Backbone bond lengths (Angstrom), bond angles and torsions (degrees), N, CA, C in turn:
res aa  C-N    CA-C-N  psi(-1)  N-CA   C-N-CA  omega(-1)  CA-C   N-CA-C  phi
1 X - - - 1.449 - - 1.515 113.05 -
2 X 1.328 117.82 -21.19 1.472 119.48 177.63 1.497 111.07 -60.28
3 X 1.291 115.40 -42.44 1.478 121.21 -178.71 1.492 108.65 -62.64
4 X 1.302 118.22 -43.28 1.484 122.66 -177.99 1.492 109.78 -64.92
5 X 1.303 116.37 -45.29 1.502 120.67 -179.99 1.497 110.03 -64.27
6 X 1.341 116.89 -40.84 1.435 120.13 177.69 1.533 112.45 -61.23
7 X 1.310 116.63 -43.33 1.438 120.65 176.56 1.529 113.60 -63.44
8 X 1.345 114.61 -39.59 1.466 119.04 179.23 1.544 109.53 -66.24
9 X 1.337 117.90 -38.64 1.471 120.42 175.38 1.513 111.47 -62.18
10 X 1.342 115.67 -45.78 1.436 120.40 179.41 1.521 112.15 -59.49
11 X 1.363 114.73 -41.90 1.422 121.88 177.80 1.547 110.60 -60.77
12 X 1.320 116.89 -47.05 1.447 121.67 179.60 1.532 109.95 -61.22
13 X 1.313 117.79 -43.25 1.464 122.27 178.46 1.543 111.37 -60.48
14 X 1.305 111.74 -45.60 1.503 119.24 -177.88 1.549 109.69 -63.09
15 X 1.357 116.37 -42.90 1.474 120.70 177.70 1.503 109.72 -64.97
16 X 1.329 118.61 -38.95 1.461 119.35 179.51 1.581 110.46 -67.43
17 X 1.315 115.05 -40.48 1.482 118.98 174.47 1.501 114.31 -60.44
18 X 1.344 114.24 -42.60 1.454 120.52 178.97 1.560 108.90 -61.78
19 X 1.302 114.47 -44.51 1.492 115.63 179.59 1.547 111.97 -62.52
20 X 1.333 116.78 -37.01 1.406 119.49 179.02 1.520 110.84 -66.31
21 X 1.336 118.19 -39.67 1.498 121.19 175.75 1.520 111.40 -62.53
22 X 1.360 115.87 -40.29 1.444 121.15 -179.62 1.562 109.01 -61.85
23 X 1.340 114.91 -40.88 1.462 120.36 -179.68 1.539 109.52 -67.59
24 X 1.324 117.10 -37.10 1.472 121.30 179.35 1.552 108.49 -64.79
25 X 1.316 116.47 -40.38 1.489 119.86 179.83 1.524 108.04 -63.99
26 X 1.339 117.99 -44.29 1.481 119.69 -179.89 1.504 111.03 -62.32
27 X 1.329 118.26 -39.27 1.474 121.12 178.23 1.530 109.96 -65.22
28 X 1.299 118.03 -44.92 1.440 119.74 178.53 1.493 112.73 -63.77
29 X 1.336 119.80 -39.44 1.462 121.79 177.79 1.526 109.77 -64.63
30 X 1.356 117.70 -40.56 1.447 119.30 176.69 1.525 112.41 -62.87
31 X 1.321 116.74 -40.18 1.465 118.80 176.45 1.522 111.82 -64.91
32 X 1.325 116.98 -36.49 1.473 121.06 177.94 1.551 109.09 -64.21
33 X 1.329 117.86 -46.78 1.479 121.96 178.95 1.541 108.79 -62.17
34 X 1.249 116.98 -42.67 1.486 118.37 178.42 1.548 111.86 -60.58
35 X 1.304 118.29 -42.70 1.423 124.07 179.57 1.552 108.72 -64.00
36 X 1.296 117.24 -42.52 1.489 122.10 179.07 1.492 110.63 -65.66
37 X 1.338 117.29 -39.60 1.480 122.76 179.73 1.542 109.88 -66.87
38 X 1.347 114.60 -40.86 1.432 120.53 178.77 1.534 110.13 -62.83
39 X 1.332 116.87 -45.23 1.475 121.21 178.15 1.548 111.46 -61.18
40 X 1.303 114.87 -41.83 1.456 120.11 178.66 1.526 111.13 -60.68
41 X 1.353 114.22 -49.96 1.456 119.30 -179.53 1.542 111.80 -61.64
42 X 1.289 114.82 -38.61 1.487 119.59 -179.45 1.592 108.39 -63.74
43 X 1.347 116.55 -43.65 1.445 119.94 -179.38 1.535 110.25 -65.28
44 X 1.321 118.41 -37.12 1.458 121.64 179.91 1.521 108.03 -64.68
45 X 1.316 117.94 -43.90 1.448 121.79 -175.54 1.549 107.24 -68.00
46 X 1.340 118.52 -46.04 1.475 119.63 -177.09 1.538 108.80 -63.11
47 X 1.355 116.91 -48.79 1.449 119.40 -179.00 1.542 112.16 -63.11
48 X 1.315 114.73 -39.41 1.421 118.89 178.86 1.545 113.89 -62.56
49 X 1.347 113.10 -38.80 1.464 119.39 176.90 1.527 111.93 -65.56
50 X 1.344 116.86 -38.61 1.452 120.42 178.11 1.547 109.16 -63.81
51 X 1.353 114.52 -50.39 1.479 117.90 -179.60 1.482 110.96 -59.33
52 X 1.330 117.59 -44.29 1.438 123.18 178.38 1.568 112.04 -58.37
53 X 1.313 114.71 -42.21 1.478 116.75 178.64 1.488 113.76 -66.67
54 X 1.313 117.46 -35.58 1.489 120.60 -178.51 1.501 112.27 -80.90
55 X 1.286 116.04 -40.01 1.517 120.72 -171.60 1.515 110.99 -117.42
56 X 1.324 119.48 37.79 1.453 122.87 -173.98 1.554 111.11 -60.22
57 X 1.306 117.79 -30.08 1.496 118.89 -173.25 1.557 109.68 -84.08
58 X 1.324 121.07 -7.83 1.449 121.99 -179.05 1.490 109.70 -93.23
59 X 1.341 114.71 143.85 1.477 118.85 170.32 1.524 111.21 -80.62
60 X 1.271 117.70 171.56 1.459 121.05 -171.21 1.514 113.32 -62.23
61 X 1.281 116.75 -42.78 1.510 119.58 -177.88 1.533 109.44 -69.07
62 X 1.321 120.14 -39.96 1.448 123.10 179.47 1.529 109.65 -63.68
63 X 1.373 116.15 -43.69 1.420 120.92 -179.14 1.543 110.32 -62.46
64 X 1.367 114.04 -44.01 1.468 119.00 -179.95 1.543 110.22 -61.06
65 X 1.328 117.15 -45.96 1.466 120.40 179.65 1.552 108.95 -62.18
66 X 1.296 118.76 -43.85 1.471 121.39 178.38 1.501 112.11 -59.29
67 X 1.305 116.51 -49.03 1.448 119.47 -179.86 1.557 115.24 -63.66
68 X 1.319 114.94 -36.73 1.468 120.14 174.49 1.524 110.66 -63.47
69 X 1.339 115.83 -45.82 1.426 119.76 179.81 1.530 112.56 -66.20
70 X 1.319 115.57 -35.86 1.428 122.39 175.27 1.531 113.28 -64.42
71 X 1.321 113.72 -40.66 1.483 117.24 179.71 1.513 113.58 -69.40
72 X 1.304 118.02 -18.79 1.486 122.17 179.68 1.523 113.53 -89.80
73 X 1.310 117.83 -2.01 1.458 119.84 179.95 1.533 108.29 -72.50
74 X 1.304 116.57 148.46 1.504 120.73 178.13 1.548 109.24 -58.72
75 X 1.280 117.43 133.64 1.454 122.35 177.75 1.513 113.59 83.72
76 X 1.343 120.15 -1.85 1.476 121.00 -177.22 1.512 111.30 -61.14
77 X 1.334 116.69 -45.24 1.438 119.87 -176.30 1.514 111.23 -64.36
78 X 1.351 117.29 -42.16 1.448 119.09 179.09 1.541 111.88 -67.19
79 X 1.289 116.44 -37.93 1.492 120.82 176.94 1.539 109.60 -64.03
80 X 1.318 118.12 -40.35 1.458 119.78 178.78 1.542 110.71 -66.43
81 X 1.347 116.15 -39.84 1.456 119.23 178.00 1.520 110.49 -65.58
82 X 1.324 118.21 -41.03 1.491 119.61 176.45 1.494 111.95 -61.16
83 X 1.319 117.63 -41.92 1.500 121.67 178.44 1.511 108.80 -63.66
84 X 1.325 117.24 -42.67 1.469 122.38 -179.06 1.531 109.31 -61.30
85 X 1.332 117.55 -45.51 1.447 122.14 -178.80 1.499 111.28 -66.49
86 X 1.346 117.40 -37.12 1.452 119.61 178.53 1.500 110.89 -68.97
87 X 1.336 116.75 -35.44 1.501 122.25 176.66 1.505 113.30 -68.49
88 X 1.365 115.45 -30.33 1.480 119.08 179.15 1.485 111.95 -67.22
89 X 1.317 117.68 -29.47 1.432 121.25 -175.92 1.556 114.15 -75.38
90 X 1.294 116.72 -9.78 1.473 120.18 -176.45 1.492 109.62 -77.69
């Protein structure tokens, strides 16, 4: 019976260790999500500040209509991509 008890103890320890690793994974995933959320919020704040600085005199609906109209101009997508690529190099 000693062998059986020893194996049962080892099994219990292994299960406990596995649960601890699962909790560590959950903690790390939560930290990753928090970092992604922080980066997202930071981008929103930075981009919002830029838009506010350039278009401060426009109300929200006017700004939205302007940006939609601007996005529909020929070459708008290509220009945005070029600006994005130039910004990535910084």
